[in-house]
A tleap script that builds the chain and sets N, CA, C and O, in Angstrom:
source leaprc.protein.ff14SB
mol = sequence {
  NMET SER GLU ILE LYS TYR SER VAL ILE ASP
  HIE HIE SER MET TRP GLY TRP PRO LYS GLN
  ASN THR THR PRO GLU GLU ALA GLU ILE VAL
  PHE VAL TRP ASN ASP PHE GLU LYS GLU ASP
  ASP VAL LYS LYS TRP GLN GLY GLN GLY LYS
  LYS VAL VAL VAL PHE GLU HIE GLY TRP ASN
  SER PHE PHE ASP TYR GLU LEU ASN ASN LYS
  PRO HIE ILE ALA ASP GLY TYR MET ALA LEU
  GLY VAL ASN SER LYS ARG SER LEU ILE ARG
  ALA GLY VAL ASP GLU LYS CLYS
}
set mol.1.N position { 3.309 -22.663 -13.589 }
set mol.1.CA position { 2.948 -21.321 -13.195 }
set mol.1.C position { 3.972 -20.837 -12.167 }
set mol.1.O position { 4.274 -21.539 -11.202 }
set mol.2.N position { 4.493 -19.649 -12.378 }
set mol.2.CA position { 5.465 -19.098 -11.436 }
set mol.2.C position { 4.769 -18.221 -10.396 }
set mol.2.O position { 3.734 -17.609 -10.661 }
set mol.3.N position { 5.358 -18.182 -9.227 }
set mol.3.CA position { 4.816 -17.349 -8.163 }
set mol.3.C position { 5.213 -15.901 -8.383 }
set mol.3.O position { 6.288 -15.607 -8.905 }
set mol.4.N position { 4.338 -15.017 -7.982 }
set mol.4.CA position { 4.663 -13.593 -8.011 }
set mol.4.C position { 5.564 -13.310 -6.821 }
set mol.4.O position { 5.263 -13.707 -5.695 }
set mol.5.N position { 6.649 -12.635 -7.072 }
set mol.5.CA position { 7.545 -12.264 -5.981 }
set mol.5.C position { 7.049 -10.974 -5.352 }
set mol.5.O position { 6.846 -9.968 -6.032 }
set mol.6.N position { 6.856 -11.024 -4.036 }
set mol.6.CA position { 6.413 -9.819 -3.340 }
set mol.6.C position { 7.204 -9.634 -2.063 }
set mol.6.O position { 7.777 -10.573 -1.509 }
set mol.7.N position { 7.216 -8.400 -1.620 }
set mol.7.CA position { 7.888 -8.038 -0.382 }
set mol.7.C position { 6.921 -7.235 0.468 }
set mol.7.O position { 6.118 -6.460 -0.051 }
set mol.8.N position { 7.001 -7.425 1.770 }
set mol.8.CA position { 6.104 -6.733 2.697 }
set mol.8.C position { 6.922 -5.843 3.620 }
set mol.8.O position { 7.803 -6.319 4.336 }
set mol.9.N position { 6.628 -4.553 3.598 }
set mol.9.CA position { 7.194 -3.618 4.561 }
set mol.9.C position { 6.137 -3.516 5.653 }
set mol.9.O position { 5.215 -2.705 5.559 }
set mol.10.N position { 6.271 -4.335 6.681 }
set mol.10.CA position { 5.231 -4.482 7.700 }
set mol.10.C position { 5.290 -3.331 8.696 }
set mol.10.O position { 6.314 -2.662 8.842 }
set mol.11.N position { 4.189 -3.121 9.365 }
set mol.11.CA position { 4.081 -2.060 10.366 }
set mol.11.C position { 3.162 -2.572 11.457 }
set mol.11.O position { 2.024 -2.947 11.175 }
set mol.12.N position { 3.619 -2.597 12.675 }
set mol.12.CA position { 2.829 -3.085 13.809 }
set mol.12.C position { 2.358 -4.522 13.608 }
set mol.12.O position { 1.356 -4.928 14.196 }
set mol.13.N position { 3.067 -5.298 12.783 }
set mol.13.CA position { 2.719 -6.698 12.519 }
set mol.13.C position { 1.277 -6.859 12.058 }
set mol.13.O position { 0.583 -7.777 12.494 }
set mol.14.N position { 0.826 -5.973 11.181 }
set mol.14.CA position { -0.549 -6.002 10.706 }
set mol.14.C position { -0.739 -6.863 9.460 }
set mol.14.O position { -1.876 -7.136 9.076 }
set mol.15.N position { 0.342 -7.295 8.824 }
set mol.15.CA position { 0.232 -8.122 7.621 }
set mol.15.C position { -0.283 -9.492 8.037 }
set mol.15.O position { 0.337 -10.161 8.863 }
set mol.16.N position { -1.408 -9.915 7.476 }
set mol.16.CA position { -2.061 -11.141 7.917 }
set mol.16.C position { -1.802 -12.369 7.069 }
set mol.16.O position { -2.410 -13.412 7.312 }
set mol.17.N position { -0.925 -12.286 6.084 }
set mol.17.CA position { -0.651 -13.403 5.192 }
set mol.17.C position { 0.817 -13.800 5.315 }
set mol.17.O position { 1.610 -13.059 5.896 }
set mol.18.N position { 1.183 -14.956 4.777 }
set mol.18.CA position { 2.606 -15.342 4.852 }
set mol.18.C position { 3.493 -14.294 4.189 }
set mol.18.O position { 3.169 -13.758 3.130 }
set mol.19.N position { 4.604 -14.021 4.830 }
set mol.19.CA position { 5.561 -13.069 4.266 }
set mol.19.C position { 6.539 -13.829 3.396 }
set mol.19.O position { 7.196 -14.767 3.849 }
set mol.20.N position { 6.628 -13.418 2.150 }
set mol.20.CA position { 7.595 -14.048 1.266 }
set mol.20.C position { 8.981 -13.509 1.590 }
set mol.20.O position { 9.135 -12.323 1.882 }
set mol.21.N position { 9.973 -14.360 1.542 }
set mol.21.CA position { 11.331 -13.951 1.857 }
set mol.21.C position { 11.970 -13.331 0.616 }
set mol.21.O position { 12.896 -13.895 0.033 }
set mol.22.N position { 11.478 -12.197 0.231 }
set mol.22.CA position { 11.970 -11.482 -0.944 }
set mol.22.C position { 12.198 -10.036 -0.562 }
set mol.22.O position { 11.368 -9.436 0.122 }
set mol.23.N position { 13.282 -9.486 -0.982 }
set mol.23.CA position { 13.558 -8.079 -0.696 }
set mol.23.C position { 12.773 -7.206 -1.668 }
set mol.23.O position { 12.362 -7.682 -2.726 }
set mol.24.N position { 12.561 -5.944 -1.331 }
set mol.24.CA position { 11.886 -5.048 -2.275 }
set mol.24.C position { 12.614 -4.976 -3.618 }
set mol.24.O position { 11.980 -4.793 -4.657 }
set mol.25.N position { 13.917 -5.116 -3.601 }
set mol.25.CA position { 14.690 -5.049 -4.843 }
set mol.25.C position { 14.389 -6.230 -5.758 }
set mol.25.O position { 14.449 -6.090 -6.979 }
set mol.26.N position { 14.066 -7.393 -5.189 }
set mol.26.CA position { 13.770 -8.599 -5.965 }
set mol.26.C position { 12.287 -8.740 -6.310 }
set mol.26.O position { 11.927 -9.501 -7.208 }
set mol.27.N position { 11.435 -8.013 -5.604 }
set mol.27.CA position { 9.987 -8.190 -5.712 }
set mol.27.C position { 9.405 -7.562 -6.976 }
set mol.27.O position { 9.969 -6.637 -7.560 }
set mol.28.N position { 8.255 -8.102 -7.373 }
set mol.28.CA position { 7.452 -7.503 -8.437 }
set mol.28.C position { 6.416 -6.547 -7.841 }
set mol.28.O position { 6.046 -5.544 -8.453 }
set mol.29.N position { 5.964 -6.882 -6.641 }
set mol.29.CA position { 4.985 -6.069 -5.913 }
set mol.29.C position { 5.540 -5.814 -4.515 }
set mol.29.O position { 6.060 -6.723 -3.868 }
set mol.30.N position { 5.424 -4.567 -4.055 }
set mol.30.CA position { 5.842 -4.218 -2.700 }
set mol.30.C position { 4.605 -3.729 -1.949 }
set mol.30.O position { 3.917 -2.815 -2.402 }
set mol.31.N position { 4.331 -4.339 -0.807 }
set mol.31.CA position { 3.220 -3.941 0.051 }
set mol.31.C position { 3.769 -3.065 1.169 }
set mol.31.O position { 4.725 -3.442 1.846 }
set mol.32.N position { 3.164 -1.893 1.363 }
set mol.32.CA position { 3.586 -0.954 2.402 }
set mol.32.C position { 2.370 -0.508 3.205 }
set mol.32.O position { 1.234 -0.655 2.753 }
set mol.33.N position { 2.613 0.042 4.409 }
set mol.33.CA position { 1.501 0.465 5.256 }
set mol.33.C position { 0.966 1.839 4.861 }
set mol.33.O position { -0.177 2.159 5.185 }
set mol.34.N position { 1.740 2.641 4.188 }
set mol.34.CA position { 1.210 3.864 3.580 }
set mol.34.C position { 2.203 4.342 2.531 }
set mol.34.O position { 3.355 3.909 2.501 }
set mol.35.N position { 1.743 5.229 1.683 }
set mol.35.CA position { 2.617 5.701 0.607 }
set mol.35.C position { 3.091 7.130 0.818 }
set mol.35.O position { 3.881 7.633 0.019 }
set mol.36.N position { 2.630 7.800 1.873 }
set mol.36.CA position { 3.066 9.182 2.079 }
set mol.36.C position { 4.299 9.268 2.965 }
set mol.36.O position { 5.124 10.161 2.768 }
set mol.37.N position { 4.455 8.369 3.936 }
set mol.37.CA position { 5.673 8.376 4.746 }
set mol.37.C position { 6.829 7.695 4.016 }
set mol.37.O position { 7.993 7.934 4.336 }
set mol.38.N position { 6.514 6.855 3.043 }
set mol.38.CA position { 7.522 6.122 2.280 }
set mol.38.C position { 7.545 6.611 0.831 }
set mol.38.O position { 7.893 5.856 -0.077 }
set mol.39.N position { 7.177 7.859 0.621 }
set mol.39.CA position { 7.006 8.394 -0.735 }
set mol.39.C position { 8.257 8.206 -1.606 }
set mol.39.O position { 8.141 7.792 -2.760 }
set mol.40.N position { 9.426 8.499 -1.081 }
set mol.40.CA position { 10.649 8.351 -1.875 }
set mol.40.C position { 10.860 6.895 -2.292 }
set mol.40.O position { 11.217 6.620 -3.437 }
set mol.41.N position { 10.637 5.963 -1.357 }
set mol.41.CA position { 10.783 4.542 -1.674 }
set mol.41.C position { 9.736 4.107 -2.700 }
set mol.41.O position { 10.046 3.383 -3.645 }
set mol.42.N position { 8.499 4.556 -2.504 }
set mol.42.CA position { 7.421 4.193 -3.430 }
set mol.42.C position { 7.776 4.632 -4.844 }
set mol.42.O position { 7.650 3.854 -5.789 }
set mol.43.N position { 8.215 5.861 -4.987 }
set mol.43.CA position { 8.580 6.369 -6.317 }
set mol.43.C position { 9.772 5.607 -6.899 }
set mol.43.O position { 9.822 5.347 -8.101 }
set mol.44.N position { 10.730 5.251 -6.041 }
set mol.44.CA position { 11.889 4.479 -6.497 }
set mol.44.C position { 11.442 3.116 -7.018 }
set mol.44.O position { 11.838 2.703 -8.108 }
set mol.45.N position { 10.609 2.413 -6.232 }
set mol.45.CA position { 10.138 1.089 -6.639 }
set mol.45.C position { 9.316 1.164 -7.916 }
set mol.45.O position { 9.467 0.326 -8.805 }
set mol.46.N position { 8.445 2.165 -8.010 }
set mol.46.CA position { 7.648 2.313 -9.223 }
set mol.46.C position { 8.551 2.598 -10.424 }
set mol.46.O position { 8.297 2.107 -11.524 }
set mol.47.N position { 9.601 3.389 -10.213 }
set mol.47.CA position { 10.564 3.671 -11.267 }
set mol.47.C position { 11.305 2.427 -11.737 }
set mol.47.O position { 11.815 2.379 -12.856 }
set mol.48.N position { 11.357 1.422 -10.869 }
set mol.48.CA position { 11.981 0.143 -11.206 }
set mol.48.C position { 10.972 -0.833 -11.818 }
set mol.48.O position { 11.293 -1.994 -12.071 }
set mol.49.N position { 9.750 -0.347 -12.053 }
set mol.49.CA position { 8.727 -1.189 -12.682 }
set mol.49.C position { 7.925 -2.043 -11.726 }
set mol.49.O position { 7.186 -2.925 -12.162 }
set mol.50.N position { 8.054 -1.801 -10.425 }
set mol.50.CA position { 7.311 -2.578 -9.435 }
set mol.50.C position { 5.956 -1.918 -9.161 }
set mol.50.O position { 5.808 -0.704 -9.297 }
set mol.51.N position { 4.992 -2.719 -8.780 }
set mol.51.CA position { 3.715 -2.202 -8.314 }
set mol.51.C position { 3.820 -2.038 -6.805 }
set mol.51.O position { 4.444 -2.851 -6.124 }
set mol.52.N position { 3.207 -0.984 -6.291 }
set mol.52.CA position { 3.195 -0.732 -4.849 }
set mol.52.C position { 1.744 -0.702 -4.390 }
set mol.52.O position { 0.917 0.019 -4.948 }
set mol.53.N position { 1.447 -1.495 -3.368 }
set mol.53.CA position { 0.096 -1.599 -2.834 }
set mol.53.C position { 0.144 -1.282 -1.343 }
set mol.53.O position { 0.971 -1.818 -0.605 }
set mol.54.N position { -0.756 -0.403 -0.916 }
set mol.54.CA position { -0.855 -0.023 0.496 }
set mol.54.C position { -1.909 -0.896 1.164 }
set mol.54.O position { -3.009 -1.062 0.638 }
set mol.55.N position { -1.569 -1.457 2.331 }
set mol.55.CA position { -2.548 -2.226 3.099 }
set mol.55.C position { -2.878 -1.459 4.374 }
set mol.55.O position { -1.999 -0.900 5.030 }
set mol.56.N position { -4.159 -1.446 4.706 }
set mol.56.CA position { -4.588 -0.742 5.912 }
set mol.56.C position { -3.950 -1.410 7.116 }
set mol.56.O position { -4.006 -2.632 7.254 }
set mol.57.N position { -3.349 -0.621 7.981 }
set mol.57.CA position { -2.545 -1.182 9.053 }
set mol.57.C position { -3.082 -0.903 10.444 }
set mol.57.O position { -2.360 -1.083 11.424 }
set mol.58.N position { -4.291 -0.482 10.555 }
set mol.58.CA position { -4.851 -0.243 11.883 }
set mol.58.C position { -6.165 0.494 11.775 }
set mol.58.O position { -6.531 1.004 10.716 }
set mol.59.N position { -6.852 0.537 12.869 }
set mol.59.CA position { -8.161 1.170 12.900 }
set mol.59.C position { -8.091 2.596 12.381 }
set mol.59.O position { -7.333 3.416 12.899 }
set mol.60.N position { -8.872 2.886 11.370 }
set mol.60.CA position { -9.010 4.224 10.779 }
set mol.60.C position { -7.742 4.752 10.096 }
set mol.60.O position { -7.656 5.951 9.832 }
set mol.61.N position { -6.781 3.914 9.808 }
set mol.61.CA position { -5.545 4.431 9.213 }
set mol.61.C position { -5.770 5.043 7.835 }
set mol.61.O position { -5.048 5.965 7.457 }
set mol.62.N position { -6.739 4.564 7.082 }
set mol.62.CA position { -6.975 5.134 5.757 }
set mol.62.C position { -7.674 6.491 5.820 }
set mol.62.O position { -7.655 7.238 4.842 }
set mol.63.N position { -8.290 6.820 6.956 }
set mol.63.CA position { -8.926 8.124 7.076 }
set mol.63.C position { -7.894 9.248 7.060 }
set mol.63.O position { -8.242 10.409 6.842 }
set mol.64.N position { -6.629 8.907 7.291 }
set mol.64.CA position { -5.551 9.883 7.259 }
set mol.64.C position { -5.468 10.585 5.898 }
set mol.64.O position { -5.175 11.779 5.834 }
set mol.65.N position { -5.720 9.859 4.830 }
set mol.65.CA position { -5.647 10.442 3.493 }
set mol.65.C position { -6.688 11.553 3.336 }
set mol.65.O position { -6.402 12.608 2.770 }
set mol.66.N position { -7.871 11.307 3.835 }
set mol.66.CA position { -8.954 12.283 3.715 }
set mol.66.C position { -8.811 13.417 4.733 }
set mol.66.O position { -8.898 14.588 4.363 }
set mol.67.N position { -8.596 13.093 5.983 }
set mol.67.CA position { -8.582 14.094 7.034 }
set mol.67.C position { -7.362 15.000 6.989 }
set mol.67.O position { -7.451 16.180 7.326 }
set mol.68.N position { -6.234 14.461 6.578 }
set mol.68.CA position { -4.987 15.226 6.602 }
set mol.68.C position { -4.433 15.520 5.219 }
set mol.68.O position { -3.281 15.929 5.081 }
set mol.69.N position { -5.254 15.311 4.192 }
set mol.69.CA position { -4.884 15.631 2.814 }
set mol.69.C position { -3.552 14.975 2.417 }
set mol.69.O position { -2.657 15.634 1.887 }
set mol.70.N position { -3.441 13.681 2.681 }
set mol.70.CA position { -2.229 12.943 2.350 }
set mol.70.C position { -2.228 12.569 0.871 }
set mol.70.O position { -3.285 12.302 0.301 }
set mol.71.N position { -1.051 12.547 0.246 }
set mol.71.CA position { -0.984 12.150 -1.171 }
set mol.71.C position { -1.271 10.653 -1.331 }
set mol.71.O position { -1.095 9.874 -0.394 }
set mol.72.N position { -1.702 10.275 -2.498 }
set mol.72.CA position { -1.975 8.864 -2.777 }
set mol.72.C position { -1.336 8.519 -4.117 }
set mol.72.O position { -1.876 8.812 -5.183 }
set mol.73.N position { -0.167 7.889 -4.026 }
set mol.73.CA position { 0.606 7.604 -5.236 }
set mol.73.C position { 0.767 6.110 -5.502 }
set mol.73.O position { 1.326 5.722 -6.528 }
set mol.74.N position { 0.286 5.269 -4.590 }
set mol.74.CA position { 0.425 3.825 -4.760 }
set mol.74.C position { -0.407 3.347 -5.947 }
set mol.74.O position { -1.295 4.051 -6.427 }
set mol.75.N position { -0.105 2.153 -6.401 }
set mol.75.CA position { -0.840 1.546 -7.509 }
set mol.75.C position { -2.143 0.907 -7.060 }
set mol.75.O position { -3.040 0.675 -7.870 }
set mol.76.N position { -2.246 0.620 -5.762 }
set mol.76.CA position { -3.458 0.016 -5.230 }
set mol.76.C position { -3.529 0.157 -3.729 }
set mol.76.O position { -2.530 0.443 -3.068 }
set mol.77.N position { -4.733 -0.047 -3.190 }
set mol.77.CA position { -4.980 0.071 -1.751 }
set mol.77.C position { -5.859 -1.089 -1.311 }
set mol.77.O position { -6.821 -1.439 -1.994 }
set mol.78.N position { -5.530 -1.683 -0.171 }
set mol.78.CA position { -6.307 -2.778 0.402 }
set mol.78.C position { -7.022 -2.255 1.646 }
set mol.78.O position { -6.428 -2.178 2.722 }
set mol.79.N position { -8.286 -1.898 1.499 }
set mol.79.CA position { -9.074 -1.381 2.620 }
set mol.79.C position { -9.697 -2.541 3.391 }
set mol.79.O position { -10.006 -3.587 2.820 }
set mol.80.N position { -9.876 -2.343 4.686 }
set mol.80.CA position { -10.465 -3.389 5.517 }
set mol.80.C position { -11.988 -3.379 5.479 }
set mol.80.O position { -12.622 -4.334 5.929 }
set mol.81.N position { -12.566 -2.344 4.965 }
set mol.81.CA position { -14.016 -2.286 4.940 }
set mol.81.C position { -14.535 -1.144 4.090 }
set mol.81.O position { -13.773 -0.370 3.510 }
set mol.82.N position { -15.851 -1.063 4.034 }
set mol.82.CA position { -16.525 -0.086 3.194 }
set mol.82.C position { -16.224 1.347 3.635 }
set mol.82.O position { -16.017 2.216 2.788 }
set mol.83.N position { -16.197 1.606 4.935 }
set mol.83.CA position { -15.973 2.975 5.401 }
set mol.83.C position { -14.586 3.488 5.024 }
set mol.83.O position { -14.445 4.634 4.597 }
set mol.84.N position { -13.564 2.649 5.177 }
set mol.84.CA position { -12.230 3.112 4.805 }
set mol.84.C position { -12.109 3.234 3.286 }
set mol.84.O position { -11.407 4.118 2.794 }
set mol.85.N position { -12.776 2.370 2.548 }
set mol.85.CA position { -12.789 2.493 1.083 }
set mol.85.C position { -13.438 3.813 0.674 }
set mol.85.O position { -12.912 4.527 -0.180 }
set mol.86.N position { -14.556 4.131 1.267 }
set mol.86.CA position { -15.243 5.392 0.943 }
set mol.86.C position { -14.392 6.605 1.296 }
set mol.86.O position { -14.389 7.598 0.568 }
set mol.87.N position { -13.674 6.527 2.408 }
set mol.87.CA position { -12.806 7.630 2.807 }
set mol.87.C position { -11.702 7.844 1.775 }
set mol.87.O position { -11.392 8.983 1.425 }
set mol.88.N position { -11.113 6.760 1.290 }
set mol.88.CA position { -10.082 6.878 0.258 }
set mol.88.C position { -10.641 7.515 -1.016 }
set mol.88.O position { -9.994 8.361 -1.633 }
set mol.89.N position { -11.832 7.103 -1.396 }
set mol.89.CA position { -12.454 7.666 -2.602 }
set mol.89.C position { -12.738 9.156 -2.407 }
set mol.89.O position { -12.502 9.955 -3.313 }
set mol.90.N position { -13.243 9.532 -1.230 }
set mol.90.CA position { -13.483 10.954 -0.946 }
set mol.90.C position { -12.187 11.749 -0.993 }
set mol.90.O position { -12.186 12.930 -1.339 }
set mol.91.N position { -11.067 11.083 -0.638 }
set mol.91.CA position { -9.752 11.754 -0.646 }
set mol.91.C position { -9.194 11.873 -2.059 }
set mol.91.O position { -8.163 12.511 -2.271 }
set mol.92.N position { -9.878 11.259 -3.027 }
set mol.92.CA position { -9.441 11.380 -4.419 }
set mol.92.C position { -8.798 10.147 -5.017 }
set mol.92.O position { -8.350 10.181 -6.163 }
set mol.93.N position { -8.744 9.062 -4.267 }
set mol.93.CA position { -8.179 7.819 -4.801 }
set mol.93.C position { -9.180 7.215 -5.784 }
set mol.93.O position { -10.365 7.092 -5.476 }
set mol.94.N position { -8.702 6.844 -6.954 }
set mol.94.CA position { -9.549 6.203 -7.961 }
set mol.94.C position { -10.119 4.919 -7.359 }
set mol.94.O position { -9.368 4.100 -6.831 }
set mol.95.N position { -11.428 4.738 -7.432 }
set mol.95.CA position { -12.045 3.581 -6.780 }
set mol.95.C position { -11.567 2.253 -7.375 }
set mol.95.O position { -11.732 1.212 -6.740 }
set mol.96.N position { -10.986 2.262 -8.563 }
set mol.96.CA position { -10.439 1.050 -9.153 }
set mol.96.C position { -9.147 0.618 -8.483 }
set mol.96.O position { -8.730 -0.533 -8.610 }
set mol.97.N position { -8.510 1.544 -7.765 }
set mol.97.CA position { -7.299 1.200 -7.031 }
set mol.97.C position { -7.633 0.530 -5.722 }
set mol.97.O position { -6.731 0.168 -4.966 }
savepdb mol mol.pdb
quit
């Protein structure tokens, strides 16, 4: 079984798992702290066939999508709890993401 190559674009050192030493160019999955500030990169990576997953990077960070009408273009989102998950869904993110 081969390992999935992933890259982490960390923010405030919030990534809680081992960081693989893989660049976004080599990765199959890229984890980012949000997809609206990195929109150009997200679209570039997706255009290269990579999956992009946003991980919540601080208290209430996912509420930004709902409160400030932020776009949601990532392939998936990792919420820290039910409230942030509900906020993403209210903002229009497909609950399967």
